[in-house]
ChimeraX commands (.cxc) that place a marker at each C-alpha (Angstrom):
marker #1 position 12.08,-12.43,-62.34 radius 0.5
marker #1 position 13.14,-15.79,-60.92 radius 0.5
marker #1 position 12.09,-17.92,-57.96 radius 0.5
marker #1 position 15.62,-17.54,-56.66 radius 0.5
marker #1 position 15.27,-13.76,-56.59 radius 0.5
marker #1 position 11.93,-14.09,-54.79 radius 0.5
marker #1 position 13.54,-16.46,-52.28 radius 0.5
marker #1 position 16.32,-13.92,-51.74 radius 0.5
marker #1 position 14.06,-10.94,-51.01 radius 0.5
marker #1 position 11.78,-12.98,-48.73 radius 0.5
marker #1 position 14.83,-14.11,-46.76 radius 0.5
marker #1 position 16.12,-10.53,-46.48 radius 0.5
marker #1 position 12.72,-9.38,-45.22 radius 0.5
marker #1 position 12.69,-12.11,-42.55 radius 0.5
marker #1 position 16.32,-11.60,-41.51 radius 0.5
marker #1 position 16.12,-7.81,-41.44 radius 0.5
marker #1 position 19.64,-7.37,-42.78 radius 0.5
marker #1 position 21.65,-8.17,-45.89 radius 0.5
marker #1 position 24.47,-9.76,-43.88 radius 0.5
marker #1 position 22.22,-12.20,-42.02 radius 0.5
marker #1 position 20.33,-13.09,-45.20 radius 0.5
marker #1 position 23.58,-13.79,-47.06 radius 0.5
marker #1 position 24.68,-16.12,-44.26 radius 0.5
marker #1 position 21.37,-17.98,-44.30 radius 0.5
marker #1 position 21.40,-18.29,-48.09 radius 0.5
marker #1 position 25.10,-19.25,-48.30 radius 0.5
marker #1 position 25.80,-16.58,-50.91 radius 0.5
marker #1 position 28.11,-13.58,-50.87 radius 0.5
marker #1 position 26.66,-10.23,-49.92 radius 0.5
marker #1 position 27.69,-8.61,-53.25 radius 0.5
marker #1 position 25.88,-11.38,-55.17 radius 0.5
marker #1 position 22.79,-10.94,-53.02 radius 0.5
marker #1 position 22.84,-7.16,-53.42 radius 0.5
marker #1 position 23.21,-7.51,-57.17 radius 0.5
marker #1 position 20.27,-9.94,-57.41 radius 0.5
marker #1 position 18.03,-7.59,-55.43 radius 0.5
marker #1 position 19.00,-4.57,-57.54 radius 0.5
marker #1 position 18.25,-6.49,-60.74 radius 0.5
marker #1 position 14.83,-7.48,-59.41 radius 0.5
marker #1 position 14.02,-3.94,-58.26 radius 0.5
marker #1 position 15.04,-2.60,-61.67 radius 0.5
marker #1 position 12.83,-5.17,-63.42 radius 0.5
marker #1 position 9.70,-4.42,-61.36 radius 0.5
marker #1 position 10.34,-0.68,-61.20 radius 0.5
marker #1 position 10.23,-0.12,-57.44 radius 0.5
marker #1 position 12.43,-0.24,-54.34 radius 0.5
marker #1 position 11.62,-3.22,-52.13 radius 0.5
marker #1 position 13.92,-2.20,-49.25 radius 0.5
marker #1 position 15.34,0.90,-47.65 radius 0.5
marker #1 position 18.74,0.51,-46.00 radius 0.5
marker #1 position 18.84,2.08,-42.49 radius 0.5
marker #1 position 21.03,1.92,-39.39 radius 0.5
marker #1 position 18.62,-0.74,-38.07 radius 0.5
marker #1 position 18.95,-2.89,-41.17 radius 0.5
marker #1 position 16.85,-3.47,-44.27 radius 0.5
marker #1 position 13.35,-1.99,-43.92 radius 0.5
marker #1 position 10.60,-3.00,-46.32 radius 0.5
marker #1 position 9.06,-0.05,-48.19 radius 0.5
marker #1 position 5.29,0.31,-48.54 radius 0.5
marker #1 position 5.49,-0.63,-52.22 radius 0.5
marker #1 position 7.88,-3.44,-51.33 radius 0.5
marker #1 position 5.43,-4.80,-48.77 radius 0.5
marker #1 position 2.76,-5.17,-51.44 radius 0.5
marker #1 position 5.19,-6.92,-53.75 radius 0.5
marker #1 position 6.39,-9.26,-51.00 radius 0.5
marker #1 position 2.82,-10.19,-50.11 radius 0.5
marker #1 position 2.21,-11.54,-53.63 radius 0.5
marker #1 position 5.73,-12.95,-53.88 radius 0.5
marker #1 position 5.22,-14.87,-50.65 radius 0.5
marker #1 position 1.97,-16.40,-51.93 radius 0.5
marker #1 position 3.73,-17.43,-55.14 radius 0.5
marker #1 position 6.68,-18.91,-53.27 radius 0.5
marker #1 position 4.39,-20.81,-50.92 radius 0.5
marker #1 position 2.77,-22.44,-53.95 radius 0.5
marker #1 position 6.21,-23.38,-55.22 radius 0.5
marker #1 position 7.05,-24.85,-51.81 radius 0.5
marker #1 position 3.88,-26.94,-51.86 radius 0.5
marker #1 position 4.74,-28.31,-55.30 radius 0.5
marker #1 position 8.31,-28.97,-54.20 radius 0.5
marker #1 position 7.12,-30.72,-51.06 radius 0.5
marker #1 position 4.74,-32.98,-53.00 radius 0.5
marker #1 position 6.86,-33.86,-56.02 radius 0.5
marker #1 position 10.50,-33.15,-55.24 radius 0.5
marker #1 position 12.85,-36.03,-54.55 radius 0.5
marker #1 position 14.87,-33.75,-52.26 radius 0.5
marker #1 position 13.88,-34.99,-48.81 radius 0.5
marker #1 position 15.99,-32.27,-47.11 radius 0.5
marker #1 position 13.45,-29.61,-48.02 radius 0.5
marker #1 position 11.62,-28.07,-45.03 radius 0.5
marker #1 position 8.58,-25.80,-44.91 radius 0.5
marker #1 position 8.84,-22.74,-42.66 radius 0.5
marker #1 position 6.43,-21.26,-40.13 radius 0.5
marker #1 position 7.09,-18.58,-37.51 radius 0.5
marker #1 position 5.10,-16.63,-34.92 radius 0.5
marker #1 position 6.00,-13.41,-33.09 radius 0.5
marker #1 position 4.14,-12.68,-29.88 radius 0.5
marker #1 position 3.96,-10.58,-26.78 radius 0.5
marker #1 position 4.64,-12.65,-23.67 radius 0.5
marker #1 position 1.56,-14.91,-23.67 radius 0.5
marker #1 position 1.91,-18.48,-22.45 radius 0.5
marker #1 position -1.26,-19.51,-24.32 radius 0.5
marker #1 position 0.40,-18.44,-27.61 radius 0.5
marker #1 position 3.39,-20.63,-26.78 radius 0.5
marker #1 position 1.10,-23.49,-25.75 radius 0.5
marker #1 position -0.73,-23.30,-29.10 radius 0.5
marker #1 position 2.62,-23.29,-30.88 radius 0.5
marker #1 position 3.73,-26.37,-28.93 radius 0.5
marker #1 position 0.55,-28.23,-29.88 radius 0.5
marker #1 position 0.95,-27.25,-33.55 radius 0.5
marker #1 position 4.53,-28.52,-33.64 radius 0.5
marker #1 position 3.54,-31.73,-31.84 radius 0.5
marker #1 position 0.93,-32.46,-34.51 radius 0.5
marker #1 position 3.23,-31.76,-37.44 radius 0.5
marker #1 position 6.56,-32.96,-36.08 radius 0.5
marker #1 position 9.88,-31.28,-36.69 radius 0.5
marker #1 position 11.44,-33.50,-39.35 radius 0.5
marker #1 position 9.83,-31.75,-42.35 radius 0.5
marker #1 position 9.41,-28.24,-40.94 radius 0.5
marker #1 position 11.49,-25.31,-39.76 radius 0.5
marker #1 position 9.61,-23.58,-36.94 radius 0.5
marker #1 position 10.25,-20.37,-35.06 radius 0.5
marker #1 position 8.52,-18.55,-32.19 radius 0.5
marker #1 position 9.72,-15.17,-30.95 radius 0.5
marker #1 position 8.51,-13.68,-27.65 radius 0.5
marker #1 position 9.44,-10.08,-28.23 radius 0.5
marker #1 position 8.58,-6.39,-27.88 radius 0.5
marker #1 position 5.35,-4.99,-29.25 radius 0.5
marker #1 position 6.91,-3.00,-32.09 radius 0.5
marker #1 position 8.94,-6.09,-33.09 radius 0.5
marker #1 position 5.78,-8.24,-33.22 radius 0.5
marker #1 position 4.33,-5.75,-35.71 radius 0.5
marker #1 position 7.57,-5.37,-37.67 radius 0.5
marker #1 position 8.14,-9.14,-37.86 radius 0.5
marker #1 position 4.76,-9.72,-39.49 radius 0.5
marker #1 position 5.12,-6.66,-41.70 radius 0.5
marker #1 position 8.56,-7.80,-42.88 radius 0.5
marker #1 position 7.42,-11.42,-43.33 radius 0.5
marker #1 position 9.72,-12.80,-40.65 radius 0.5
marker #1 position 6.59,-14.24,-39.05 radius 0.5
marker #1 position 3.27,-15.17,-40.60 radius 0.5
marker #1 position 1.31,-14.37,-37.42 radius 0.5
marker #1 position 1.75,-11.95,-34.52 radius 0.5
marker #1 position -0.08,-12.04,-31.19 radius 0.5
marker #1 position -0.82,-8.87,-29.19 radius 0.5
marker #1 position -3.64,-6.99,-27.46 radius 0.5
marker #1 position -5.66,-3.82,-27.96 radius 0.5
marker #1 position -7.36,-1.65,-25.33 radius 0.5
marker #1 position -9.16,1.68,-25.28 radius 0.5
marker #1 position -5.84,3.24,-24.29 radius 0.5
marker #1 position -3.60,1.85,-27.06 radius 0.5
marker #1 position -6.09,1.13,-29.86 radius 0.5
marker #1 position -5.44,4.29,-31.90 radius 0.5
marker #1 position -1.65,4.08,-31.64 radius 0.5
marker #1 position -1.45,0.36,-32.40 radius 0.5
marker #1 position -4.05,0.75,-35.14 radius 0.5
marker #1 position -1.88,3.34,-36.89 radius 0.5
marker #1 position 1.17,1.05,-36.73 radius 0.5
marker #1 position -0.87,-1.80,-38.18 radius 0.5
marker #1 position -2.09,0.41,-41.04 radius 0.5
marker #1 position 1.45,1.63,-41.70 radius 0.5
marker #1 position 2.60,-2.00,-42.06 radius 0.5
marker #1 position -0.51,-3.04,-44.03 radius 0.5
marker #1 position -1.62,-5.44,-41.30 radius 0.5
marker #1 position -5.00,-6.37,-39.85 radius 0.5
marker #1 position -6.09,-7.44,-36.36 radius 0.5
marker #1 position -8.28,-10.48,-35.68 radius 0.5
marker #1 position -9.92,-10.68,-32.25 radius 0.5
marker #1 position -9.56,-13.87,-30.19 radius 0.5
marker #1 position -10.83,-13.01,-26.70 radius 0.5
marker #1 position -11.74,-10.12,-24.40 radius 0.5
marker #1 position -10.78,-10.17,-20.74 radius 0.5
marker #1 position -10.52,-7.88,-17.73 radius 0.5
marker #1 position -7.31,-7.15,-15.84 radius 0.5
marker #1 position -5.78,-9.58,-13.36 radius 0.5
marker #1 position -2.88,-9.34,-10.93 radius 0.5
marker #1 position -0.31,-12.03,-11.67 radius 0.5
marker #1 position 1.92,-12.83,-8.70 radius 0.5
marker #1 position 3.84,-15.51,-6.82 radius 0.5
marker #1 position 1.66,-17.91,-4.84 radius 0.5
marker #1 position 3.67,-17.01,-1.73 radius 0.5
marker #1 position 2.93,-13.28,-2.08 radius 0.5
marker #1 position 1.28,-11.80,1.06 radius 0.5
marker #1 position -1.77,-10.83,-1.02 radius 0.5
marker #1 position -2.02,-13.97,-3.16 radius 0.5
marker #1 position -5.01,-15.41,-1.29 radius 0.5
marker #1 position -7.19,-12.32,-1.69 radius 0.5
marker #1 position -10.33,-12.76,-3.79 radius 0.5
marker #1 position -9.56,-9.50,-5.62 radius 0.5
marker #1 position -7.07,-6.64,-5.35 radius 0.5
marker #1 position -7.01,-2.86,-5.84 radius 0.5
marker #1 position -4.03,-0.70,-6.81 radius 0.5
marker #1 position -4.15,0.80,-3.31 radius 0.5
marker #1 position -3.47,-2.63,-1.80 radius 0.5
marker #1 position -0.49,-3.11,-4.15 radius 0.5
marker #1 position 1.28,0.18,-3.40 radius 0.5
marker #1 position 3.99,-1.46,-1.27 radius 0.5
marker #1 position 5.02,-3.90,-4.01 radius 0.5
marker #1 position 6.84,-3.34,-7.33 radius 0.5
marker #1 position 4.79,-3.31,-10.51 radius 0.5
marker #1 position 6.67,-5.28,-13.18 radius 0.5
marker #1 position 6.66,-4.49,-16.89 radius 0.5
marker #1 position 8.35,-5.85,-20.00 radius 0.5
marker #1 position 10.90,-3.41,-21.39 radius 0.5
marker #1 position 9.97,-2.04,-24.83 radius 0.5
marker #1 position 13.36,-0.58,-25.75 radius 0.5
marker #1 position 14.08,2.82,-27.25 radius 0.5
marker #1 position 11.07,2.55,-29.56 radius 0.5
marker #1 position 8.77,1.93,-26.61 radius 0.5
marker #1 position 6.03,4.20,-25.32 radius 0.5
marker #1 position 3.06,3.82,-23.00 radius 0.5
marker #1 position 1.04,2.78,-26.03 radius 0.5
marker #1 position 3.35,-0.16,-26.80 radius 0.5
marker #1 position 3.46,-1.68,-23.33 radius 0.5
marker #1 position 2.27,-5.26,-22.89 radius 0.5
marker #1 position 0.63,-4.67,-19.53 radius 0.5
marker #1 position -2.85,-3.23,-19.14 radius 0.5
marker #1 position -3.45,0.09,-17.35 radius 0.5
marker #1 position 0.11,1.36,-17.81 radius 0.5
marker #1 position -1.17,4.94,-18.04 radius 0.5
marker #1 position -1.60,4.83,-14.24 radius 0.5
marker #1 position 1.05,6.07,-11.82 radius 0.5
marker #1 position 2.79,3.32,-9.83 radius 0.5
marker #1 position 5.05,4.19,-6.88 radius 0.5
marker #1 position 7.37,1.24,-7.54 radius 0.5
marker #1 position 8.21,-0.15,-10.99 radius 0.5
marker #1 position 10.77,-2.58,-12.39 radius 0.5
marker #1 position 11.33,-3.46,-16.05 radius 0.5
marker #1 position 12.70,-6.72,-17.41 radius 0.5
marker #1 position 13.14,-8.16,-20.88 radius 0.5
marker #1 position 12.18,-11.82,-20.54 radius 0.5
marker #1 position 9.59,-14.01,-18.89 radius 0.5
marker #1 position 12.03,-16.03,-16.73 radius 0.5
marker #1 position 13.39,-12.86,-15.11 radius 0.5
marker #1 position 9.83,-11.64,-14.48 radius 0.5
marker #1 position 8.97,-14.85,-12.63 radius 0.5
marker #1 position 12.16,-14.55,-10.57 radius 0.5
marker #1 position 11.27,-10.97,-9.62 radius 0.5
marker #1 position 7.83,-12.09,-8.52 radius 0.5
marker #1 position 9.37,-14.57,-6.12 radius 0.5
marker #1 position 12.37,-12.54,-5.00 radius 0.5
marker #1 position 10.70,-9.13,-4.63 radius 0.5
marker #1 position 6.98,-9.93,-4.40 radius 0.5
marker #1 position 6.48,-8.14,-7.69 radius 0.5
marker #1 position 3.29,-8.33,-9.73 radius 0.5
marker #1 position 2.13,-7.88,-13.32 radius 0.5
marker #1 position -1.16,-6.47,-14.58 radius 0.5
marker #1 position -2.21,-8.93,-17.26 radius 0.5
marker #1 position -5.04,-10.90,-18.87 radius 0.5
marker #1 position -5.06,-13.68,-16.29 radius 0.5
marker #1 position -4.79,-16.30,-19.06 radius 0.5
marker #1 position -1.94,-18.37,-17.68 radius 0.5
marker #1 position -0.84,-21.82,-18.80 radius 0.5
marker #1 position 0.34,-23.73,-15.72 radius 0.5
marker #1 position 1.82,-26.51,-17.85 radius 0.5
marker #1 position 4.41,-24.02,-19.13 radius 0.5
marker #1 position 4.62,-21.47,-16.28 radius 0.5
marker #1 position 4.24,-23.91,-13.40 radius 0.5
marker #1 position 1.75,-23.78,-10.53 radius 0.5
marker #1 position 3.81,-21.51,-8.29 radius 0.5
marker #1 position 1.93,-18.42,-9.52 radius 0.5
marker #1 position -1.66,-17.16,-9.29 radius 0.5
marker #1 position -3.83,-14.63,-11.13 radius 0.5
marker #1 position -6.02,-12.56,-8.79 radius 0.5
marker #1 position -8.86,-10.47,-10.29 radius 0.5
marker #1 position -8.23,-6.72,-10.28 radius 0.5
marker #1 position -10.95,-4.75,-8.48 radius 0.5
marker #1 position -11.49,-1.30,-9.93 radius 0.5
marker #1 position -12.72,1.73,-8.06 radius 0.5
marker #1 position -13.74,5.28,-8.89 radius 0.5
marker #1 position -10.15,6.41,-9.48 radius 0.5
marker #1 position -8.84,3.24,-11.14 radius 0.5
marker #1 position -11.49,1.57,-13.23 radius 0.5
marker #1 position -10.96,-1.90,-14.63 radius 0.5
marker #1 position -9.90,-2.11,-18.27 radius 0.5
marker #1 position -10.65,-4.61,-21.00 radius 0.5
marker #1 position -7.94,-6.31,-23.05 radius 0.5
marker #1 position -8.86,-7.49,-26.54 radius 0.5
marker #1 position -6.28,-10.14,-27.38 radius 0.5
marker #1 position -5.90,-11.22,-30.99 radius 0.5
marker #1 position -3.53,-11.99,-33.81 radius 0.5
marker #1 position -2.26,-9.88,-36.71 radius 0.5
marker #1 position -1.63,-10.88,-40.31 radius 0.5
marker #1 position -0.83,-9.15,-43.58 radius 0.5
marker #1 position -3.88,-7.76,-45.36 radius 0.5
marker #1 position -5.06,-9.68,-48.42 radius 0.5
marker #1 position -2.67,-12.51,-47.56 radius 0.5
marker #1 position -4.48,-15.77,-46.69 radius 0.5
marker #1 position -3.05,-17.91,-43.91 radius 0.5
marker #1 position -1.08,-20.99,-44.80 radius 0.5
marker #1 position -2.43,-24.36,-43.68 radius 0.5
marker #1 position 0.04,-24.29,-40.77 radius 0.5
marker #1 position -1.08,-20.76,-39.89 radius 0.5
marker #1 position -4.71,-21.86,-39.80 radius 0.5
marker #1 position -3.78,-24.82,-37.62 radius 0.5
marker #1 position -1.97,-22.53,-35.18 radius 0.5
marker #1 position -4.92,-20.11,-34.97 radius 0.5
marker #1 position -7.27,-23.06,-34.37 radius 0.5
marker #1 position -5.03,-24.19,-31.49 radius 0.5
marker #1 position -5.18,-20.73,-29.92 radius 0.5
marker #1 position -8.96,-20.64,-30.26 radius 0.5
marker #1 position -9.29,-24.12,-28.79 radius 0.5
marker #1 position -7.23,-23.15,-25.74 radius 0.5
marker #1 position -9.07,-19.85,-25.22 radius 0.5
marker #1 position -12.46,-21.53,-25.64 radius 0.5
marker #1 position -11.42,-23.77,-22.75 radius 0.5
marker #1 position -10.63,-20.67,-20.68 radius 0.5
marker #1 position -14.07,-19.20,-21.42 radius 0.5
marker #1 position -15.82,-22.45,-20.57 radius 0.5
marker #1 position -13.92,-22.69,-17.27 radius 0.5
marker #1 position -14.95,-19.12,-16.35 radius 0.5
marker #1 position -18.59,-19.97,-17.09 radius 0.5
marker #1 position -18.30,-23.16,-15.09 radius 0.5
marker #1 position -18.61,-25.25,-18.24 radius 0.5
marker link #1:1,2 radius 0.2
marker link #1:2,3 radius 0.2
marker link #1:3,4 radius 0.2
marker link #1:4,5 radius 0.2
marker link #1:5,6 radius 0.2
marker link #1:6,7 radius 0.2
marker link #1:7,8 radius 0.2
marker link #1:8,9 radius 0.2
marker link #1:9,10 radius 0.2
marker link #1:10,11 radius 0.2
marker link #1:11,12 radius 0.2
marker link #1:12,13 radius 0.2
marker link #1:13,14 radius 0.2
marker link #1:14,15 radius 0.2
marker link #1:15,16 radius 0.2
marker link #1:16,17 radius 0.2
marker link #1:17,18 radius 0.2
marker link #1:18,19 radius 0.2
marker link #1:19,20 radius 0.2
marker link #1:20,21 radius 0.2
marker link #1:21,22 radius 0.2
marker link #1:22,23 radius 0.2
marker link #1:23,24 radius 0.2
marker link #1:24,25 radius 0.2
marker link #1:25,26 radius 0.2
marker link #1:26,27 radius 0.2
marker link #1:27,28 radius 0.2
marker link #1:28,29 radius 0.2
marker link #1:29,30 radius 0.2
marker link #1:30,31 radius 0.2
marker link #1:31,32 radius 0.2
marker link #1:32,33 radius 0.2
marker link #1:33,34 radius 0.2
marker link #1:34,35 radius 0.2
marker link #1:35,36 radius 0.2
marker link #1:36,37 radius 0.2
marker link #1:37,38 radius 0.2
marker link #1:38,39 radius 0.2
marker link #1:39,40 radius 0.2
marker link #1:40,41 radius 0.2
marker link #1:41,42 radius 0.2
marker link #1:42,43 radius 0.2
marker link #1:43,44 radius 0.2
marker link #1:44,45 radius 0.2
marker link #1:45,46 radius 0.2
marker link #1:46,47 radius 0.2
marker link #1:47,48 radius 0.2
marker link #1:48,49 radius 0.2
marker link #1:49,50 radius 0.2
marker link #1:50,51 radius 0.2
marker link #1:51,52 radius 0.2
marker link #1:52,53 radius 0.2
marker link #1:53,54 radius 0.2
marker link #1:54,55 radius 0.2
marker link #1:55,56 radius 0.2
marker link #1:56,57 radius 0.2
marker link #1:57,58 radius 0.2
marker link #1:58,59 radius 0.2
marker link #1:59,60 radius 0.2
marker link #1:60,61 radius 0.2
marker link #1:61,62 radius 0.2
marker link #1:62,63 radius 0.2
marker link #1:63,64 radius 0.2
marker link #1:64,65 radius 0.2
marker link #1:65,66 radius 0.2
marker link #1:66,67 radius 0.2
marker link #1:67,68 radius 0.2
marker link #1:68,69 radius 0.2
marker link #1:69,70 radius 0.2
marker link #1:70,71 radius 0.2
marker link #1:71,72 radius 0.2
marker link #1:72,73 radius 0.2
marker link #1:73,74 radius 0.2
marker link #1:74,75 radius 0.2
marker link #1:75,76 radius 0.2
marker link #1:76,77 radius 0.2
marker link #1:77,78 radius 0.2
marker link #1:78,79 radius 0.2
marker link #1:79,80 radius 0.2
marker link #1:80,81 radius 0.2
marker link #1:81,82 radius 0.2
marker link #1:82,83 radius 0.2
marker link #1:83,84 radius 0.2
marker link #1:84,85 radius 0.2
marker link #1:85,86 radius 0.2
marker link #1:86,87 radius 0.2
marker link #1:87,88 radius 0.2
marker link #1:88,89 radius 0.2
marker link #1:89,90 radius 0.2
marker link #1:90,91 radius 0.2
marker link #1:91,92 radius 0.2
marker link #1:92,93 radius 0.2
marker link #1:93,94 radius 0.2
marker link #1:94,95 radius 0.2
marker link #1:95,96 radius 0.2
marker link #1:96,97 radius 0.2
marker link #1:97,98 radius 0.2
marker link #1:98,99 radius 0.2
marker link #1:99,100 radius 0.2
marker link #1:100,101 radius 0.2
marker link #1:101,102 radius 0.2
marker link #1:102,103 radius 0.2
marker link #1:103,104 radius 0.2
marker link #1:104,105 radius 0.2
marker link #1:105,106 radius 0.2
marker link #1:106,107 radius 0.2
marker link #1:107,108 radius 0.2
marker link #1:108,109 radius 0.2
marker link #1:109,110 radius 0.2
marker link #1:110,111 radius 0.2
marker link #1:111,112 radius 0.2
marker link #1:112,113 radius 0.2
marker link #1:113,114 radius 0.2
marker link #1:114,115 radius 0.2
marker link #1:115,116 radius 0.2
marker link #1:116,117 radius 0.2
marker link #1:117,118 radius 0.2
marker link #1:118,119 radius 0.2
marker link #1:119,120 radius 0.2
marker link #1:120,121 radius 0.2
marker link #1:121,122 radius 0.2
marker link #1:122,123 radius 0.2
marker link #1:123,124 radius 0.2
marker link #1:124,125 radius 0.2
marker link #1:125,126 radius 0.2
marker link #1:126,127 radius 0.2
marker link #1:127,128 radius 0.2
marker link #1:128,129 radius 0.2
marker link #1:129,130 radius 0.2
marker link #1:130,131 radius 0.2
marker link #1:131,132 radius 0.2
marker link #1:132,133 radius 0.2
marker link #1:133,134 radius 0.2
marker link #1:134,135 radius 0.2
marker link #1:135,136 radius 0.2
marker link #1:136,137 radius 0.2
marker link #1:137,138 radius 0.2
marker link #1:138,139 radius 0.2
marker link #1:139,140 radius 0.2
marker link #1:140,141 radius 0.2
marker link #1:141,142 radius 0.2
marker link #1:142,143 radius 0.2
marker link #1:143,144 radius 0.2
marker link #1:144,145 radius 0.2
marker link #1:145,146 radius 0.2
marker link #1:146,147 radius 0.2
marker link #1:147,148 radius 0.2
marker link #1:148,149 radius 0.2
marker link #1:149,150 radius 0.2
marker link #1:150,151 radius 0.2
marker link #1:151,152 radius 0.2
marker link #1:152,153 radius 0.2
marker link #1:153,154 radius 0.2
marker link #1:154,155 radius 0.2
marker link #1:155,156 radius 0.2
marker link #1:156,157 radius 0.2
marker link #1:157,158 radius 0.2
marker link #1:158,159 radius 0.2
marker link #1:159,160 radius 0.2
marker link #1:160,161 radius 0.2
marker link #1:161,162 radius 0.2
marker link #1:162,163 radius 0.2
marker link #1:163,164 radius 0.2
marker link #1:164,165 radius 0.2
marker link #1:165,166 radius 0.2
marker link #1:166,167 radius 0.2
marker link #1:167,168 radius 0.2
marker link #1:168,169 radius 0.2
marker link #1:169,170 radius 0.2
marker link #1:170,171 radius 0.2
marker link #1:171,172 radius 0.2
marker link #1:172,173 radius 0.2
marker link #1:173,174 radius 0.2
marker link #1:174,175 radius 0.2
marker link #1:175,176 radius 0.2
marker link #1:176,177 radius 0.2
marker link #1:177,178 radius 0.2
marker link #1:178,179 radius 0.2
marker link #1:179,180 radius 0.2
marker link #1:180,181 radius 0.2
marker link #1:181,182 radius 0.2
marker link #1:182,183 radius 0.2
marker link #1:183,184 radius 0.2
marker link #1:184,185 radius 0.2
marker link #1:185,186 radius 0.2
marker link #1:186,187 radius 0.2
marker link #1:187,188 radius 0.2
marker link #1:188,189 radius 0.2
marker link #1:189,190 radius 0.2
marker link #1:190,191 radius 0.2
marker link #1:191,192 radius 0.2
marker link #1:192,193 radius 0.2
marker link #1:193,194 radius 0.2
marker link #1:194,195 radius 0.2
marker link #1:195,196 radius 0.2
marker link #1:196,197 radius 0.2
marker link #1:197,198 radius 0.2
marker link #1:198,199 radius 0.2
marker link #1:199,200 radius 0.2
marker link #1:200,201 radius 0.2
marker link #1:201,202 radius 0.2
marker link #1:202,203 radius 0.2
marker link #1:203,204 radius 0.2
marker link #1:204,205 radius 0.2
marker link #1:205,206 radius 0.2
marker link #1:206,207 radius 0.2
marker link #1:207,208 radius 0.2
marker link #1:208,209 radius 0.2
marker link #1:209,210 radius 0.2
marker link #1:210,211 radius 0.2
marker link #1:211,212 radius 0.2
marker link #1:212,213 radius 0.2
marker link #1:213,214 radius 0.2
marker link #1:214,215 radius 0.2
marker link #1:215,216 radius 0.2
marker link #1:216,217 radius 0.2
marker link #1:217,218 radius 0.2
marker link #1:218,219 radius 0.2
marker link #1:219,220 radius 0.2
marker link #1:220,221 radius 0.2
marker link #1:221,222 radius 0.2
marker link #1:222,223 radius 0.2
marker link #1:223,224 radius 0.2
marker link #1:224,225 radius 0.2
marker link #1:225,226 radius 0.2
marker link #1:226,227 radius 0.2
marker link #1:227,228 radius 0.2
marker link #1:228,229 radius 0.2
marker link #1:229,230 radius 0.2
marker link #1:230,231 radius 0.2
marker link #1:231,232 radius 0.2
marker link #1:232,233 radius 0.2
marker link #1:233,234 radius 0.2
marker link #1:234,235 radius 0.2
marker link #1:235,236 radius 0.2
marker link #1:236,237 radius 0.2
marker link #1:237,238 radius 0.2
marker link #1:238,239 radius 0.2
marker link #1:239,240 radius 0.2
marker link #1:240,241 radius 0.2
marker link #1:241,242 radius 0.2
marker link #1:242,243 radius 0.2
marker link #1:243,244 radius 0.2
marker link #1:244,245 radius 0.2
marker link #1:245,246 radius 0.2
marker link #1:246,247 radius 0.2
marker link #1:247,248 radius 0.2
marker link #1:248,249 radius 0.2
marker link #1:249,250 radius 0.2
marker link #1:250,251 radius 0.2
marker link #1:251,252 radius 0.2
marker link #1:252,253 radius 0.2
marker link #1:253,254 radius 0.2
marker link #1:254,255 radius 0.2
marker link #1:255,256 radius 0.2
marker link #1:256,257 radius 0.2
marker link #1:257,258 radius 0.2
marker link #1:258,259 radius 0.2
marker link #1:259,260 radius 0.2
marker link #1:260,261 radius 0.2
marker link #1:261,262 radius 0.2
marker link #1:262,263 radius 0.2
marker link #1:263,264 radius 0.2
marker link #1:264,265 radius 0.2
marker link #1:265,266 radius 0.2
marker link #1:266,267 radius 0.2
marker link #1:267,268 radius 0.2
marker link #1:268,269 radius 0.2
marker link #1:269,270 radius 0.2
marker link #1:270,271 radius 0.2
marker link #1:271,272 radius 0.2
marker link #1:272,273 radius 0.2
marker link #1:273,274 radius 0.2
marker link #1:274,275 radius 0.2
marker link #1:275,276 radius 0.2
marker link #1:276,277 radius 0.2
marker link #1:277,278 radius 0.2
marker link #1:278,279 radius 0.2
marker link #1:279,280 radius 0.2
marker link #1:280,281 radius 0.2
marker link #1:281,282 radius 0.2
marker link #1:282,283 radius 0.2
marker link #1:283,284 radius 0.2
marker link #1:284,285 radius 0.2
marker link #1:285,286 radius 0.2
marker link #1:286,287 radius 0.2
marker link #1:287,288 radius 0.2
marker link #1:288,289 radius 0.2
marker link #1:289,290 radius 0.2
marker link #1:290,291 radius 0.2
marker link #1:291,292 radius 0.2
marker link #1:292,293 radius 0.2
marker link #1:293,294 radius 0.2
marker link #1:294,295 radius 0.2
marker link #1:295,296 radius 0.2
marker link #1:296,297 radius 0.2
marker link #1:297,298 radius 0.2
marker link #1:298,299 radius 0.2
marker link #1:299,300 radius 0.2
marker link #1:300,301 radius 0.2
marker link #1:301,302 radius 0.2
marker link #1:302,303 radius 0.2
marker link #1:303,304 radius 0.2
marker link #1:304,305 radius 0.2
marker link #1:305,306 radius 0.2
marker link #1:306,307 radius 0.2
marker link #1:307,308 radius 0.2
marker link #1:308,309 radius 0.2
marker link #1:309,310 radius 0.2
marker link #1:310,311 radius 0.2
marker link #1:311,312 radius 0.2
marker link #1:312,313 radius 0.2
view
């Protein structure tokens, strides 16, 4: 087993396909395939399964990659400290549901470390991709939420990928809308008041289900719904169609702008308020890197500020 082979399989896991990994590594696909087969033969297990969606990490492979990643990180630290090659860059990536606070924490982390010696990545993506990215080592950290409605389904996916959830904050539902919306100045809103306006939701693709949606209370029936795949389109739909999103209410105006407001959702007997538990996911038994810890600290610092503001502190 060589460090080069470990580098190869970690890159394949992040890229999700042999073709993309070969391009990133500047090696031919046959050479890459051969190196992986030799490694799998040596350790006596299959690291990947080839599917129509690309290279999927097996359960046994996930365990191997967890230890391989820790070993390679140690090698990277030694290389960073003692190597004369100044072109070397450490890598850190995050996959997240569409949370501006997660992006804000990423921005602050990058600002502190700079970009000259690091290769950073942040991916706002679908729920199943957040889980898969962390499971396949594309990202070290994933950010998503749990609720009473989705906890069992998400929990099973996390167990299947050998991941664990770490709570950051709990919050009730809010209505996120354009500041010019006819209902934007209300102190609180019910679903009955919102019936004439489209409820917006992030598309979860073919793999999506009610349990994978990013918005809270998606099990309810809404007379008007529109799906979109990115945050910019969502904001445009809020302005153009007076659409709204059911969300956590944790909005970063520095990134989203001040043209939008979060109005508290008011539950009733038929539509009770729900609690979102927002947190981050990591691989089990895999300690965070120093950059990962810094990123988590930035998220906690931002969310602590949100809690203090709500308490009037």
